[in-house]
VOGU-3710 file (C-alpha; in Angstrom, 3 decimals, decimal comma):
1> mlslvfldrd> -68,026/35,696/-54,297  -67,981/35,651/-50,734  -64,411/34,130/-49,162  -64,871/32,099/-45,914  -62,051/30,672/-44,024  -62,047/28,048/-41,013  -59,173/28,653/-38,910  -59,305/25,502/-37,020  -61,327/22,734/-38,683  -59,428/19,986/-36,648
11> alradvrrps> -61,642/20,902/-33,494  -64,519/19,262/-35,481  -64,827/15,503/-35,772  -67,556/15,879/-38,409  -68,932/16,585/-41,944  -69,181/20,004/-42,330  -71,160/20,565/-45,748  -70,296/23,678/-47,554  -72,639/26,526/-47,684  -75,525/26,738/-50,452
21> fahvwreyge> -74,323/30,026/-51,693  -71,433/30,741/-54,068  -68,492/31,174/-51,960  -64,896/30,503/-51,816  -63,750/28,383/-48,919  -60,450/27,826/-47,231  -59,968/25,825/-44,355  -56,892/25,018/-42,014  -56,559/22,367/-39,531  -55,390/24,794/-36,911
31> sapeevverl> -54,115/28,323/-36,746  -51,465/29,765/-34,459  -52,205/33,668/-33,377  -49,236/34,821/-35,499  -51,360/33,390/-38,729  -54,817/34,697/-38,207  -54,590/37,906/-39,635  -52,933/36,570/-42,725  -55,109/33,741/-42,892  -58,306/36,052/-42,547
41> rgaeiaivnk> -57,054/38,908/-44,894  -59,791/39,631/-47,670  -62,067/37,031/-45,613  -65,626/38,318/-45,383  -66,621/35,192/-43,038  -64,441/33,704/-40,532  -65,312/30,306/-38,714  -63,368/29,545/-35,414  -63,636/27,391/-32,705  -61,024/28,281/-30,245
51> valrerelae> -58,763/30,382/-32,127  -59,039/34,128/-30,323  -60,183/36,987/-32,473  -59,080/40,308/-30,338  -58,949/43,787/-31,114  -55,694/43,425/-32,700  -56,397/40,924/-35,205  -59,994/42,680/-36,041  -58,095/45,900/-36,501  -56,399/44,401/-39,566
61> lprlkfiava> -59,528/42,943/-40,875  -61,561/45,590/-42,436  -63,586/43,077/-44,764  -64,598/41,071/-41,955  -68,438/41,154/-41,544  -69,393/37,819/-39,684  -68,046/35,413/-37,281  -69,401/32,027/-36,964  -68,281/30,620/-33,598  -68,397/26,562/-33,646
71> atgvdiidle> -68,973/26,422/-30,331  -71,469/28,035/-27,369  -68,750/30,179/-25,441  -67,586/33,427/-27,312  -64,936/34,397/-24,739  -62,699/33,969/-27,349  -63,819/37,019/-29,291  -63,707/40,483/-28,444  -67,372/41,125/-28,495  -66,889/44,932/-27,835
81> scrargiqva> -64,455/45,440/-30,787  -67,006/43,478/-33,258  -69,745/45,882/-31,901  -67,968/48,782/-32,993  -66,898/47,547/-36,190  -70,304/45,961/-37,207  -68,973/42,670/-36,981  -71,660/40,332/-36,281  -70,984/37,356/-34,181  -73,213/33,896/-33,865
91> nvrhyathav> -72,811/30,946/-31,624  -74,110/27,403/-31,872  -76,723/26,445/-28,926  -78,160/23,660/-27,435  -75,957/20,977/-29,482  -74,624/19,169/-26,702  -78,102/18,569/-24,376  -77,351/15,069/-24,474  -73,899/14,857/-24,423  -72,664/17,215/-22,019
101> pehalmlmla> -75,302/16,269/-19,131  -74,712/12,178/-19,595  -70,751/13,324/-18,729  -71,795/15,024/-15,813  -73,716/11,988/-14,900  -70,987/9,495/-15,544  -68,608/11,590/-13,632  -71,268/11,746/-10,282  -71,726/7,871/-10,900  -68,174/6,934/-11,184
111> lsrnlvhyra> -66,897/9,214/-8,175  -70,045/7,947/-6,104  -69,394/4,418/-6,965  -65,430/4,730/-6,290  -64,858/3,735/-9,758  -61,349/4,798/-10,007  -60,281/2,795/-6,706  -61,936/-0,287/-7,998  -60,762/-0,417/-11,259  -57,202/0,240/-10,104
121> evargawqea> -57,921/-2,692/-7,435  -58,727/-4,954/-10,140  -55,636/-4,159/-12,535  -53,443/-4,952/-9,380  -54,996/-8,238/-8,720  -56,879/-7,290/-5,080  -59,979/-8,854/-6,265  -58,115/-12,100/-7,647  -56,886/-12,397/-3,711  -59,995/-11,329/-1,701
131> rqfclfdqpi> -61,433/-14,146/0,618  -64,968/-13,198/-0,533  -66,464/-13,094/-3,658  -66,554/-9,281/-3,960  -64,387/-6,506/-2,964  -65,764/-3,031/-1,281  -63,070/-1,684/1,130  -64,245/1,750/-0,031  -67,576/3,320/0,186  -70,186/3,017/-2,941
141> rdlherrlgi> -72,821/5,457/-2,911  -75,987/5,619/-4,771  -77,263/8,665/-6,366  -80,878/7,992/-5,291  -82,133/10,283/-2,805  -78,867/12,446/-2,971  -79,245/16,194/-3,134  -78,006/17,631/-6,219  -77,153/21,199/-6,666  -77,183/22,793/-10,011
151> igygalgqav> -75,470/25,970/-10,698  -76,603/27,501/-14,078  -80,292/26,421/-15,090  -79,874/27,091/-18,914  -80,443/24,072/-21,552  -77,895/22,473/-20,248  -78,631/22,637/-16,417  -82,377/21,732/-17,096  -81,154/18,660/-19,230  -78,818/17,325/-16,065
161> erlalafgmr> -82,047/18,044/-13,903  -83,998/15,735/-16,137  -81,264/12,728/-15,718  -81,002/13,297/-12,153  -84,838/12,956/-11,628  -84,872/9,823/-13,515  -82,188/8,569/-11,161  -84,354/9,431/-8,097  -82,116/12,531/-6,902  -83,547/15,410/-5,328
171> vlisehkhaq> -82,472/18,566/-7,134  -81,872/22,140/-6,157  -81,396/24,980/-8,153  -78,998/27,620/-7,193  -79,904/31,783/-7,447  -77,174/33,650/-8,662  -74,435/34,286/-6,330  -74,746/37,663/-4,496  -78,542/37,628/-5,490  -80,439/40,127/-3,193
181> evragrvsfe> -83,496/38,015/-3,724  -84,289/34,202/-4,458  -86,832/33,647/-6,930  -89,632/31,006/-6,657  -88,235/27,800/-7,324  -84,610/28,622/-6,485  -82,515/28,354/-3,411  -79,856/30,782/-2,308  -76,231/30,040/-3,377  -74,762/29,174/-0,060
191> evlrecdiit> -77,613/27,008/0,939  -76,811/24,907/-2,049  -73,096/24,973/-1,213  -73,906/23,788/2,624  -76,824/21,289/1,654  -76,177/19,551/-1,141  -74,363/16,059/-1,570  -73,362/16,893/-5,264  -72,952/20,220/-7,005  -72,634/20,655/-10,821
201> lhcpltpetr> -71,649/23,549/-12,415  -73,257/24,570/-15,900  -73,034/28,443/-16,248  -70,994/30,562/-18,747  -67,326/32,050/-18,116  -68,106/35,966/-17,204  -66,541/38,566/-14,990  -69,299/37,722/-12,376  -68,630/34,008/-12,547  -65,049/33,823/-12,810
211> qligatelel> -63,575/32,021/-9,554  -67,482/31,188/-8,578  -65,968/28,615/-6,564  -62,822/29,347/-4,233  -61,652/28,594/-0,895  -64,629/30,208/0,717  -67,045/28,354/-1,185  -65,127/24,883/-1,025  -65,147/25,636/2,989  -69,016/25,861/3,058
221> mrkdallint> -69,359/22,344/1,162  -70,194/19,262/2,761  -66,866/17,400/3,626  -68,414/14,172/1,510  -69,807/16,537/-1,219  -68,591/16,106/-4,897  -67,997/19,062/-7,496  -68,695/18,341/-10,914  -67,560/21,002/-13,721  -67,947/20,571/-17,349
231> argglvdeaa> -68,504/23,963/-17,987  -65,694/26,388/-17,802  -62,228/26,129/-15,901  -62,240/29,375/-14,874  -65,568/29,171/-12,684  -63,202/27,223/-10,009  -60,102/28,391/-8,025  -58,179/25,312/-9,105  -55,297/25,413/-6,508  -57,823/26,056/-3,622
241> laeallnrri> -59,523/23,091/-5,222  -56,533/20,865/-5,242  -55,701/21,958/-1,779  -59,176/20,935/-0,772  -58,822/17,544/-2,029  -55,464/16,947/-0,647  -56,503/17,923/2,671  -60,059/15,925/2,412  -62,139/19,216/3,109  -64,808/17,947/0,238
251> ggagfdvlse> -65,556/14,474/-1,002  -64,184/14,343/-4,573  -64,259/16,365/-7,754  -65,050/15,546/-11,401  -63,964/18,213/-14,067  -63,561/18,043/-17,667  -62,305/21,732/-18,056  -59,244/23,637/-17,192  -58,821/27,295/-16,918  -55,972/27,005/-19,595
261> epprggnpll> -56,495/24,528/-22,408  -54,403/22,736/-23,078  -52,497/22,809/-20,160  -49,348/23,404/-21,502  -48,310/25,505/-18,479  -49,264/22,939/-16,029  -51,960/22,897/-13,599  -52,354/22,124/-9,792  -55,062/19,729/-10,868  -52,781/17,797/-12,986
271> elrlpnfilt> -50,977/17,022/-10,285  -53,461/15,008/-8,203  -53,305/11,301/-8,193  -56,402/10,946/-6,413  -59,159/8,151/-6,801  -61,610/11,040/-5,838  -60,467/13,028/-8,877  -61,341/12,439/-12,343  -60,220/14,690/-14,925  -61,203/14,269/-18,592
281> phnawasdea> -59,571/16,505/-21,899  -62,731/18,975/-22,254  -64,576/16,357/-24,370  -67,790/15,941/-22,420  -69,367/17,980/-25,603  -67,602/15,631/-28,253  -69,804/12,650/-28,882  -70,102/11,902/-32,465  -73,889/12,874/-32,474  -73,308/16,399/-30,690
291> mqaladqlid> -70,379/17,268/-32,923  -72,667/16,361/-36,268  -75,416/18,781/-34,896  -73,075/21,530/-34,290  -71,410/21,216/-37,643  -74,903/21,379/-39,079  -76,039/24,198/-37,026  -72,920/26,279/-37,897  -73,643/26,191/-41,471  -77,156/27,167/-40,709
301> nieafvrgep> -75,959/30,051/-38,906  -73,630/31,115/-41,784  -76,499/30,669/-44,324  -79,232/32,590/-42,248  -76,577/35,578/-42,014  -76,124/35,639/-45,681  -79,817/35,447/-46,276  -80,065/38,596/-44,245  -81,755/36,556/-41,472  -79,318/36,126/-38,619
311> rnlvt> -79,704/33,938/-35,913  -77,965/33,124/-32,607  -76,285/36,490/-32,604  -74,345/37,508/-29,374  -73,443/41,024/-30,866
//
């Protein structure tokens, strides 16, 4: 009978059905790094959302055969060590193709229409004291006809494009940074930075994309441009972004991610108190509908592995 262990069940606010095959199921709300090996000892299948499994842990788990990641990103897993040990790893895909794009558009709308500023003004009584029927002391911009640069054109990037086109935006799809050639239908990375009113990131965090946007790239952007990141915090040099916002080198930014999560060690973006910067706590993906789709696909992946028909493999 297979043993399955879910190391961080509290990461999902959804019903997780039990697999159809005979098994022993153990779950923990969360697991500290020092608890991982003992909790997985003897298990054939590990289920993780954000608990890291590196070489140190994997070396002590000879019975482990499959890691089901309850997320799309797999940077928490030492994939090379898994390949060397014959451990298969599968992730969950395309479960948030409505949730994340909607969140990205929400950030674009909120920043374009200065929502944070106007909410604060109403709260402090400025509208009540206004001489006119309305208050518009800060710019309000439409999304219609604005140029949106999409960096990362997978399922999420394509879903953002569909929403943007419905708003009447003009969409530019970025070629990879440092690419030698620009593919048909794409625009060079540098041109996207220079020309777009809004830039949104939807690429994975890899050695090639880490610090994709730094001080040099921020300098290329328009002075009124917005930067949206609902992908991974490590894609952007956060100190450089904070400096750019404080010095008004770009128009604003909306982020749902940070390089360390939760940010217990602090972060320069947490210190900002600016109406043109919005930070949400990595919950763009976490609509009720998306979470349930994730939970269902997670178990589908496990059942497929046990049937000998593994899917969504990353190893």
